[in-house]
C-alpha positions in Angstrom: -31.5 -25.3 -32.9 -29.5 -24.4 -30.3 -24.8 -23.6 -30.4 -22.9 -23.7 -27.0 -19.3 -23.6 -27.0 -17.2 -27.1 -25.7 -17.1 -27.1 -22.4 -13.1 -27.7 -21.0 -12.8 -31.2 -19.4 -10.4 -30.9 -16.7 -9.3 -34.8 -16.6 -8.9 -35.8 -12.5 -5.4 -36.7 -13.1 -4.6 -33.3 -13.1 -6.4 -32.6 -10.4 -4.1 -35.0 -8.9 -1.1 -33.6 -9.6 -2.9 -30.4 -8.6 -3.6 -31.6 -4.8 0.2 -33.0 -4.9 2.3 -30.0 -5.6 0.0 -27.7 -3.6 1.0 -30.4 -0.5 4.6 -31.0 -1.3 4.3 -26.3 -1.4 3.3 -26.5 1.7 5.5 -28.6 3.2 8.2 -27.2 1.3 6.6 -23.9 2.6 6.6 -25.0 6.1 10.7 -26.4 6.0 11.7 -22.8 5.0 10.1 -21.1 7.6 10.9 -22.8 9.9 14.6 -22.4 10.0 14.3 -18.5 10.4 14.2 -19.2 14.3 16.4 -21.2 15.2 19.3 -18.6 12.4 17.9 -14.9 13.7 18.4 -16.1 17.6 21.1 -16.3 17.4 21.3 -12.5 16.1 18.7 -11.4 18.6 20.8 -13.0 21.4 24.0 -11.0 20.2 22.8 -7.4 20.4 20.1 -6.9 17.0 16.6 -5.3 18.0 13.7 -7.6 16.8 12.6 -4.0 14.5 15.7 -4.1 11.7 15.3 -7.9 11.6 11.9 -7.5 10.5 13.2 -4.1 8.2 15.7 -6.8 6.5 14.5 -10.2 6.2 10.7 -8.7 4.5 12.6 -5.9 2.2 15.1 -8.4 0.8 12.8 -11.0 0.1 10.0 -8.6 -0.9 12.5 -7.1 -3.6 13.3 -11.1 -4.9 10.2 -12.0 -5.4 9.5 -8.0 -6.9 9.5 -9.5 -10.8 6.7 -10.9 -10.5 4.7 -8.1 -9.0 5.9 -5.5 -12.0 4.9 -8.5 -14.3 1.5 -8.1 -13.1 1.7 -4.5 -12.7 2.4 -4.2 -16.8 0.1 -6.5 -17.9 -3.2 -5.4 -16.4 -2.8 -1.9 -16.6 -6.1 -1.3 -13.1 -4.2 -3.9 -10.4 -3.9 -1.4 -8.1 -7.0 -0.1 -8.4 -8.7 -3.7 -8.2 -6.2 -5.8 -6.2 -5.0 -2.7 -4.0 -6.8 -3.1 -1.1 -6.0 -6.8 -0.6 -3.1 -6.6 -1.4 -2.7 -3.9 1.1 -4.8 -6.1 3.4 -1.9 -9.6 3.7 0.7 -7.0 4.5 -0.4 -5.9 7.3 -1.8 -9.0 8.6 -0.3 -11.4 6.7 3.5 -10.3 7.1 3.5 -6.5 9.7 0.6 -9.5 11.6 1.8 -11.7 12.6 5.1 -10.6 13.8 4.4 -8.3 16.0 1.3 -9.8 17.3 3.5 -12.2 18.5 7.2 -11.5 19.1 4.7 -8.4 21.7 2.9 -12.4 23.1 6.3 -13.4 23.1 7.5 -10.9 25.5 4.6 -11.2 28.3 4.9 -14.9 28.6 6.5 -18.1 27.3 7.2 -18.4 24.0 5.8 -21.5 23.9 2.7 -20.9 25.1 2.2 -18.0 22.6 3.6 -20.4 19.5 1.1 -22.3 20.6 -2.0 -20.2 20.7 -0.5 -18.6 17.0 -1.1 -22.0 15.4 -4.9 -22.4 16.7 -4.7 -20.5 13.2 -6.2 -24.2 11.5 -9.2 -24.3 14.6 -10.7 -20.3 13.7 -11.0 -21.6 10.7 -12.9 -24.7 11.2 -15.3 -22.5 13.3 -14.8 -20.1 10.6 -16.3 -22.5 8.7 -18.8 -23.3 9.9 -19.9 -20.6 10.6 -20.1 -19.2 6.9 -21.7 -22.6 5.8 -23.8 -23.1 8.4 -22.7 -27.2 8.3 -21.1 -28.4 11.1 -17.6 -30.0 10.5 -16.7 -33.4 10.3 -16.1 -35.8 13.2 -13.2 -36.3 11.1 -12.5 -33.4 10.9 -13.1 -32.2 14.4 -10.7 -35.7 15.7 -7.8 -34.6 13.7 -8.5 -31.0 14.7 -7.9 -32.9 18.3 -5.3 -34.9 17.8 -3.4 -32.2 15.8 -3.6 -30.1 19.1 -2.6 -32.3 21.4 -0.2 -33.3 19.1 1.9 -28.9 19.6 1.2 -29.1 23.2 3.3 -31.8 23.7 5.8 -30.2 21.1 5.2 -26.5 22.6 6.3 -27.9 26.3 4.6 -25.3 28.1 5.0 -27.1 31.2 5.2 -24.7 34.4 4.3 -21.5 32.5 2.1 -18.2 33.5 -1.2 -17.2 32.5 -1.1 -12.8 30.7 -4.3 -11.3 29.8 -2.9 -9.1 27.2 -0.6 -11.7 26.4 -3.4 -14.1 25.2 -4.8 -11.0 22.9 -2.0 -10.4 21.9 -1.0 -13.8 20.5 -4.8 -14.5 20.0 -4.7 -11.6 17.5 -1.3 -13.0 16.0 -3.6 -17.0 15.1 -6.0 -14.4 13.2 -3.5 -12.9 11.1 -2.7 -15.9 11.0 -6.3 -17.1 9.9 -5.9 -14.3 7.1 -2.4 -15.3 5.6 -4.4 -18.7 4.3 -7.4 -17.4 3.8 -6.3 -14.2 1.4 -3.6 -16.1 -0.2 -6.8 -19.1 -1.3 -8.1 -15.5 -3.4 -4.9 -15.2 -5.4 -5.4 -16.8 -8.6 -5.4 -15.6 -12.0 -6.2 -12.2 -11.3 -3.3 -12.3 -8.6 -0.8 -13.8 -8.9 0.5 -15.5 -5.8 4.0 -14.4 -5.9 2.8 -10.4 -7.0 0.6 -11.2 -3.3 3.2 -12.4 -1.6 6.1 -9.6 -2.8 2.8 -6.8 -2.8 2.8 -7.3 1.0 6.1 -8.0 1.8 7.3 -4.5 1.2 4.2 -2.5 2.0 5.7 -5.2 5.6 9.0 -3.4 5.4 7.8 0.0 5.1 5.9 -0.2 8.2 8.5 -1.3 10.3 10.8 0.7 9.0 8.2 3.3 9.9 7.3 1.9 13.5 11.0 2.6 13.4 11.8 5.9 12.1 9.3 6.8 15.0 10.8 5.3 17.9 8.0 2.7 17.9 9.9 -0.5 17.2 13.5 -0.2 18.9 16.3 -0.6 15.7 20.1 -2.2 16.5 21.9 -3.2 14.4 25.3 -3.5 15.2 28.3 -5.4 13.5 29.0 -8.4 14.8 29.5 -11.6 14.3 27.3 -15.1 16.0 27.4 -18.4 16.0 25.6 -20.9 14.5 26.5 -25.0 14.8 29.8 -24.7 16.1 30.8 -21.8 13.1 32.0 -17.6 13.8 30.0 -16.4 10.9 29.1 -12.6 9.9 25.6 -10.8 10.9 25.4 -10.4 7.1 25.2 -14.5 7.3 22.0 -15.4 8.8 20.4 -12.5 7.6 20.7 -13.3 4.1 19.9 -17.0 5.1 16.4 -15.3 6.7 16.1 -13.4 4.1 16.8 -14.8 0.1 16.3 -17.6 1.5 13.9 -19.2 3.9 11.2 -15.9 4.1 11.1 -15.9 0.3 10.9 -19.3 0.2 8.3 -19.7 2.8 5.8 -16.9 1.2 6.4 -18.2 -2.1 5.6 -21.5 -2.2 3.4 -21.3 0.5 0.9 -18.3 -1.5 1.4 -20.7 -4.3 0.4 -24.3 -1.8 -3.4 -22.3 -0.7 -4.7 -22.1 -3.8 -4.2 -26.0 -5.4 -4.8 -27.6 -1.7 -7.7 -24.8 0.4 -7.1 -22.7 3.3 -7.7 -25.7 5.5 -6.0 -28.4 4.8 -2.6 -25.4 4.4 -3.4 -23.7 7.6 -2.8 -28.0 9.2 -0.2 -28.6 7.4 1.4 -25.3 8.3 1.7 -27.1 12.1 4.5 -29.1 10.6 6.8 -25.5 11.3 7.5 -26.2 14.0 8.8 -30.2 14.1 11.2 -28.3 11.1 11.6 -26.1 14.3 13.2 -28.4 16.9 15.2 -30.2 14.5 16.6 -26.9 13.4 17.0 -26.0 16.7 19.2 -29.8 17.6 20.8 -28.9 14.0 22.4 -25.3 14.6 21.4 -24.4 18.3 22.4 -27.8 19.9 18.7 -28.3 21.8 17.9 -31.3 21.4 14.0 -32.1 22.1 12.5 -34.1 24.7 11.3 -37.7 23.9 8.0 -36.5 24.2 8.5 -33.7 21.8 8.0 -36.7 19.4 4.7 -38.4 20.4 3.8 -34.4 20.1 5.0 -34.4 16.4 3.6 -38.0 15.9 0.4 -36.7 16.8 0.1 -33.1 14.8 0.8 -35.8 11.3 -2.1 -37.9 12.9 -3.9 -34.4 12.7 -2.3 -33.5 9.7 -4.1 -36.8 8.1 -7.2 -37.3 9.2 -8.0 -33.7 7.9 -6.6 -34.4 5.0 -8.5 -37.5 4.2 -11.6 -35.3 5.0 -10.2 -32.2 2.3 -12.7 -34.1 -0.4 -10.9 -33.0 -4.0 -7.9 -31.0 -4.8 -8.8 -26.8 -5.1 -8.4 -26.5 -8.8 -8.3 -22.7 -10.7 -11.0 -22.6 -12.7 -10.3 -24.0 -16.5 -10.7 -21.3 -19.5 -12.9 -22.3 -22.1 -9.9 -21.7 -25.3 -13.0 -21.0 -27.8 -13.7 -17.4 -26.2 -17.3 -17.0 -24.3 -19.8 -19.6 -24.3 -22.8 -17.7 -26.3 -26.5 -17.5 -25.0 -28.5 -20.2 -25.3 -31.4 -19.1 -27.0 -34.8 -20.6 -26.6 -37.3 -20.8 -29.3 -41.0 -20.3 -27.3 -43.5 -22.4 -30.3 -46.2 -19.7 -31.1 -49.7 -20.9 -31.3 -52.0 -19.4 -33.9 -54.9 -19.7 -34.8 -53.7 -21.6 -38.0 -51.9 -23.2 -36.5 -53.6 -24.3 -33.4 -55.2 -27.6 -32.7 -59.4 -26.8 -33.4 -60.8 -28.4 -30.5 -63.8 -30.7 -30.6 -67.3 -29.7 -31.1 -70.5 -31.2 -29.2 -72.7 -33.1 -30.7 -75.9 -30.8 -30.0 
């Protein structure tokens, strides 16, 4: 007789709920991130440097989420030893790398082109999965990727853009860092709480950007200015508070919680909706009305995301933990055949 612990059963309803909540979180994350550019743009035009804005943005968001990091450190004594490198990698790639490479590319080419190249991250993840699994993506994923990228080209107007090799390489590096954001966030779970990952990465990012400003690698300027948003004259701390406490905090917090639920591939394609939301915020806050072709591009992005989602399979769920402790090893008894119990051979007649 064997004795085994009962296996926990994850109901299909729980799996569907996890997938639905993950999609909602991913869309909300893209919405939060999309407000950063239109809100901080007047601040940069008024004299603030990119380095100063990034230090405030990352530092404020990291401090708001720091209670989750403190709880994780208290709960697990070897937390830094186990997860320190992953958090460091998240801070250097998903936080610092995305920002620095994108802004550096933006200085050498039109913003639309740099944004288009950076948002190749979903395609890079599809290619990476193809290489790792040696299984070609389905036709639905390929078609959805083409449709989404076509829509992205229409949304970010690249007419009249010139090619710059260094700028292209910098934008590709930003795309790789964006892909790292989704891959690292996918590994978050019970051992590494997503909010602790976000807080640690943001604080590391703020320290790195601050050091680059201190040594003169990045300019630092933070004058006391006023900015105009949606027809209102506001002090500089208002857009900074929004970008740090709302846009960045919610963007990273909801993003790292969404990716483990729906997977890095689907989350990366949902992230393309950030471009659509950014157009809406620019229209609302800066009176930059989008062209009709950009609405067509937005519709194509949504169609592409739906196509990829249809091939996404079942939503991801954290592996359930059994409440009965570890499953005992199964003991298998092997029958021993002895001379007393063995069946006698038939004796042939002479």
